[in-house]
C-alpha positions in Angstrom: 84.3 29.4 82.8 83.4 28.4 86.4 82.7 30.0 89.8 85.9 28.4 91.0 87.7 30.2 88.2 86.1 33.4 89.2 86.9 32.8 92.8 90.5 32.1 91.8 90.6 35.4 90.0 89.1 37.2 93.0 91.6 35.5 95.3 94.4 37.3 93.6 93.0 40.7 94.3 90.5 40.4 97.1 91.1 37.6 99.5 94.7 38.7 100.4 93.0 41.6 102.2 91.0 39.4 104.5 93.6 39.2 107.3 93.1 42.9 107.7 89.4 42.6 108.1 87.8 42.0 111.5 84.6 42.7 113.3 86.3 45.2 115.7 85.5 48.8 115.0 88.1 50.8 113.0 90.0 53.4 115.0 88.6 56.9 114.6 90.6 60.0 115.2 87.8 62.5 115.6 90.1 65.4 116.2 91.5 65.1 112.6 88.3 64.1 110.7 86.0 66.7 109.2 82.6 66.7 110.8 80.8 65.6 107.6 83.2 62.6 107.3 82.6 61.6 110.9 78.8 61.4 110.2 79.0 59.1 107.1 76.9 56.0 107.7 76.1 52.8 105.9 72.4 53.3 105.5 72.5 56.9 104.3 75.8 57.2 102.4 77.1 53.8 101.4 74.1 51.6 100.8 72.8 53.7 97.9 76.2 53.2 96.1 76.1 49.4 96.8 72.6 49.2 95.4 73.4 51.0 92.2 76.8 49.6 91.4 77.4 46.3 93.3 74.3 44.4 94.3 73.6 43.1 90.8 76.4 40.6 91.6 76.7 41.0 95.4 73.4 39.5 96.5 72.4 36.0 97.6 72.5 33.5 94.8 74.5 35.6 92.4 78.0 35.3 91.0 79.9 37.3 93.6 81.3 35.3 96.6 79.6 37.4 99.2 76.4 39.5 99.4 76.6 43.2 100.3 72.9 43.9 100.9 72.8 44.4 104.7 75.1 46.2 107.1 75.7 42.9 108.9 76.9 41.3 105.6 79.0 44.3 104.6 80.7 45.3 107.8 83.2 42.4 107.9 84.4 43.3 104.4 85.0 47.0 105.1 88.8 47.2 104.5 88.6 44.8 101.5 85.8 47.0 100.0 87.9 50.1 100.6 90.9 48.7 98.9 88.9 47.2 96.0 87.1 50.5 95.1 90.2 52.7 95.7 92.2 50.6 93.3 89.2 50.5 90.9 89.3 46.7 90.8 85.7 46.8 91.8 83.2 47.1 90.2 84.9 45.2 87.4 85.3 47.3 84.2 88.1 46.9 81.8 87.5 49.5 79.1 90.2 52.2 78.5 88.4 55.3 79.9 90.1 57.4 77.2 88.1 55.6 74.4 84.4 55.8 74.1 81.5 56.1 76.6 79.4 53.1 77.6 75.9 53.0 79.1 76.6 50.0 81.3 79.9 51.3 82.8 79.5 50.5 86.5 82.6 52.4 87.6 82.3 54.6 90.7 82.8 58.3 90.5 85.7 59.9 92.5 83.2 61.3 95.1 81.6 57.8 95.5 85.0 56.2 96.0 85.9 58.9 98.5 82.7 58.4 100.4 83.4 54.6 100.8 87.0 55.3 101.9 86.1 57.9 104.4 83.3 55.8 105.8 85.7 52.8 106.2 88.4 55.0 107.7 86.2 56.6 110.3 84.3 53.9 112.0 82.2 52.2 109.3 79.1 53.3 111.2 75.7 51.7 110.6 73.6 54.9 111.2 69.9 54.9 111.2 68.2 52.2 109.2 65.4 54.7 108.5 67.9 56.5 106.2 68.2 53.5 103.9 66.8 53.9 100.4 64.1 51.5 99.3 65.6 48.1 98.3 65.8 47.5 94.6 63.4 44.9 93.2 65.1 41.9 91.9 63.2 39.1 90.2 64.1 35.9 92.0 66.9 34.2 90.1 67.1 36.9 87.4 68.9 40.2 86.7 66.3 41.3 84.2 62.7 41.7 85.5 60.5 38.6 85.8 60.6 37.0 82.3 57.4 36.7 80.2 58.6 33.3 79.1 61.3 30.9 80.4 62.7 28.3 78.0 64.6 25.6 79.8 66.6 22.7 78.4 64.3 19.7 78.7 66.9 17.4 80.1 69.9 18.0 82.4 73.4 17.4 81.1 75.7 15.2 83.1 79.1 16.8 83.5 82.0 14.6 84.6 84.5 15.5 87.3 87.5 15.5 85.0 88.4 15.6 81.3 87.3 17.6 78.3 83.7 17.9 77.4 82.5 18.4 73.8 80.2 21.2 73.0 76.8 20.0 74.1 73.5 20.9 72.3 69.9 20.8 73.2 67.1 21.8 70.7 64.0 23.2 72.4 60.8 24.0 70.4 59.4 27.4 71.5 55.8 26.6 70.5 55.4 30.2 69.4 52.3 30.4 67.2 53.1 33.9 66.1 56.3 36.0 65.6 57.8 37.3 68.8 60.1 40.3 69.4 62.4 39.9 72.4 63.5 43.1 74.1 65.3 41.5 77.0 66.9 38.1 77.6 69.1 36.4 80.1 70.8 32.9 80.2 70.8 31.2 83.6 73.0 28.1 83.9 72.0 25.9 86.8 75.7 24.8 87.2 77.4 28.1 86.7 80.7 26.8 88.0 80.9 24.4 85.0 79.8 26.7 82.2 82.6 28.3 80.2 80.1 29.9 77.8 76.7 29.4 76.3 75.1 30.5 73.0 71.4 30.3 72.3 70.6 30.3 68.5 67.3 30.8 66.8 66.4 28.0 64.3 63.5 29.2 62.1 61.0 26.5 60.9 62.5 26.6 57.4 66.1 26.1 58.5 67.8 22.9 57.6 70.4 23.2 60.4 70.7 20.1 62.5 67.4 18.7 61.2 68.3 15.1 61.9 69.6 15.8 65.4 67.4 14.8 68.4 65.0 17.4 69.8 64.7 17.8 73.5 67.7 15.7 74.4 71.4 16.6 74.8 73.8 15.6 72.0 77.3 16.4 70.8 78.9 16.4 67.3 80.4 12.9 67.9 77.1 11.4 68.8 75.4 12.4 65.5 75.4 9.7 62.8 75.0 11.9 59.7 78.3 13.5 58.5 76.6 16.7 57.5 75.0 17.0 60.9 78.4 16.5 62.5 79.8 19.4 60.4 76.7 21.5 61.1 77.3 21.1 64.9 80.6 23.0 64.4 79.3 25.9 62.3 76.1 27.8 61.7 74.8 31.0 60.2 71.7 31.0 62.3 70.9 34.2 64.2 72.2 34.5 67.7 69.6 35.2 70.4 72.2 35.7 73.3 75.8 34.8 74.2 76.6 34.1 77.9 80.0 34.0 79.7 80.5 34.7 83.4 80.4 38.4 83.9 78.5 39.1 80.7 75.3 41.2 80.9 71.8 40.2 79.8 70.5 41.8 76.6 68.3 44.9 77.4 67.5 46.8 74.3 66.1 50.3 74.2 62.4 50.8 73.2 62.0 50.4 69.5 64.7 47.7 69.2 64.4 44.0 69.7 65.5 40.5 68.5 63.2 38.5 66.3 62.0 34.9 66.8 59.7 33.7 64.0 56.7 31.6 64.8 57.4 27.9 65.0 61.1 28.4 65.8 63.3 26.3 67.9 66.0 27.6 70.3 69.3 25.7 70.1 71.4 25.8 73.3 75.1 25.4 72.6 76.8 24.7 75.9 80.6 24.7 76.6 81.2 22.9 79.9 84.5 22.6 81.8 85.4 20.2 84.6 86.7 21.2 88.0 87.1 17.9 89.9 83.5 17.7 90.9 80.8 16.0 88.9 77.6 18.0 88.3 74.6 18.4 86.0 73.3 21.5 84.3 69.9 22.4 83.0 70.3 25.9 81.7 67.4 28.2 80.8 66.8 31.5 79.1 64.4 34.2 80.2 62.6 36.3 77.6 60.8 39.6 77.9 58.8 40.5 74.8 58.3 43.9 73.2 54.8 45.1 73.7 54.6 46.6 70.2 56.5 45.7 67.0 59.8 47.6 67.0 61.2 49.8 64.3 64.6 48.2 64.4 65.8 44.6 64.6 69.0 43.7 66.5 71.5 41.4 65.0 74.6 39.9 66.7 77.5 39.7 64.2 81.1 38.8 64.7 84.7 39.5 63.5 86.6 36.2 63.8 90.1 35.1 63.0 90.6 31.3 63.5 93.8 31.0 61.4 96.4 32.2 63.9 99.3 30.3 65.5 100.7 31.9 68.7 104.3 30.9 69.2 105.5 29.6 72.6 106.8 32.1 75.1 105.6 35.2 73.2 104.0 37.8 75.6 102.3 40.2 73.1 101.2 38.3 70.0 98.9 40.3 67.7 96.0 38.9 65.7 93.6 41.0 63.7 90.6 40.7 61.4 88.7 43.1 59.1 85.2 43.2 57.9 83.1 45.6 55.8 79.5 46.3 56.5 77.4 45.4 53.4 74.6 47.8 54.3 74.1 50.6 56.8 73.5 49.8 60.4 73.5 51.3 63.9 76.3 50.0 66.1 75.1 49.2 69.6 77.6 47.2 71.6 80.6 44.9 71.8 81.5 41.6 73.4 85.1 40.4 72.9 86.0 36.8 73.5 89.3 35.0 74.0 90.6 32.4 76.4 93.3 32.2 79.1 96.1 33.9 77.1 93.9 36.9 76.1 95.6 40.2 77.0 94.0 43.1 75.1 91.2 43.5 72.6 90.1 46.5 70.6 87.6 47.4 68.0 88.3 50.1 65.4 86.9 51.8 62.3 89.4 52.0 59.4 88.7 55.0 57.3 89.3 55.3 53.6 92.4 57.4 54.1 93.9 54.6 56.2 93.4 56.4 59.6 92.2 54.2 62.5 89.4 55.4 64.8 89.3 53.4 68.1 85.9 52.4 69.4 86.8 50.3 72.3 90.0 49.1 74.0 89.8 46.4 76.7 92.4 45.1 79.1 90.9 41.6 78.7 90.0 39.5 81.8 89.0 35.9 81.0 87.2 35.6 84.3 85.0 38.6 83.8 83.9 38.7 80.1 81.9 41.9 80.0 79.8 43.4 77.2 80.2 47.1 76.4 77.1 49.0 75.3 77.6 52.3 73.6 76.1 55.3 75.5 75.3 56.8 72.1 74.7 54.2 69.3 76.8 54.9 66.2 75.3 55.0 62.7 77.6 53.3 60.2 77.3 53.7 56.5 77.4 50.8 54.1 81.0 50.0 53.3 82.3 51.0 56.7 85.4 48.9 57.5 85.6 47.5 61.0 88.7 46.0 62.5 89.2 43.8 65.6 92.6 43.4 67.1 93.6 41.0 69.9 96.9 40.5 71.8 97.8 37.3 73.5 100.3 36.5 76.3 101.7 33.0 75.8 104.6 33.6 78.2 105.4 32.4 81.7 104.6 35.9 82.9 100.9 35.0 82.4 99.8 33.3 85.6 96.8 31.7 83.8 98.8 30.2 80.9 98.2 26.4 80.8 101.4 25.7 78.8 103.8 28.5 77.8 106.1 26.0 76.1 103.5 25.2 73.3 102.3 27.0 70.3 98.6 27.7 70.5 95.9 27.6 67.8 92.1 28.1 67.6 90.2 25.4 69.5 87.1 24.8 71.6 88.7 24.0 74.9 89.9 26.5 77.4 93.6 25.6 76.9 93.2 26.4 73.2 92.5 30.0 72.1 89.8 32.0 70.3 89.6 35.4 68.8 86.0 36.5 68.4 84.8 40.1 68.4 81.0 39.9 68.8 79.1 43.1 68.1 75.5 44.1 67.9 73.9 46.3 65.3 70.3 47.6 64.7 68.8 47.4 61.2 65.3 47.9 59.8 62.8 45.6 61.5 62.1 43.8 58.2 65.7 42.9 57.5 67.1 39.6 58.7 70.8 38.6 58.8 70.9 37.0 55.4 69.2 40.0 53.8 71.6 42.3 55.6 74.6 40.6 54.1 73.3 41.0 50.5 75.2 43.9 49.2 73.1 46.4 47.4 74.4 48.6 44.6 74.7 52.4 45.1 71.8 52.8 42.6 69.5 50.6 44.6 70.3 52.3 47.8 69.7 55.8 46.4 66.3 54.8 45.0 65.0 54.0 48.4 
């Protein structure tokens, strides 16, 4: 996923409005506007909305194509902003509002939308700068607060101008001399316009995964000499620290919950780069904020994956599903669906014993904004709960992003292939790791505890 991809997506809904935008003041018909509407100003009424809902992306150095921090930066975009918020295209959010409630929903309320529209329609006045709220504090280069520790890939990865790039790995020793609990984390690529996705795995000191691979230097599966290492580069059961895709949010867990990195662990960066006609290099890093006290619950990232599908050519609503049963009780925290360019919709459900289906999340999928969805109220799930993930793909000519509607599509690493992965996060007791969680206990052993 690249910034050019994102700009392309924004072009379809944002840039066509630019001819309507100018620096000249909008016409104000004071005789028809209510007095309160006439007095709406940027500093008093609009800036607080931008700070709360927009500036996480619309600030210098971030993913949005323009900052909306000052009046001077915002004023030329007045009509475009009005249209984007009125149509609910911005802030980006793709969950069906009829299903579930999510803590990270950035959507504007109806009164907030009306405020922006009225401000734009009646002069887009600046107002008194003394009415501005205090600016939010952003850590330089980060969405989370200033990290306690930044782990960077030791060597940059050269990315060619064209062609496919194999998944690239770098193994980075943490040097942790004691166990660490991570409450917040954020992946920061240095070449965001070339990063389709990134996953950072935790490799404990007793893990045999990729033990013959180089440490501190980039490698791919094809550069490894050992056949087992080449296979290991394509699959692992190691715990996930964080998944990144453009648009996805950092991890920020509530007090009492965190991810666990054992002393002496390595972090393994798995990078999927795409080319865009311009050569570059990337040296990604991950910022970590540690819990101050040991948490009561450990967060695990799990997934529901189907990699056996074949999407026929020309089909506009192809359905793929996967089921999984929780081996032990857990608290469901959040979702992160992942598909590629033909992705259309994605949903998570609970399938009850009577066969009824309870929807948890339904997303109108957007490849260019791969959001995570954090439950406003975490959901306790009993052992044996059946989870279902369902994805729909559009492999027709009606999909403007479809690389080749004439071909059948299967699972694959590259963007022109497809994936069907339903990541989800759960909280379990702090002393339970992923392997222990997947050991099914008998009813007798559960009741004895």
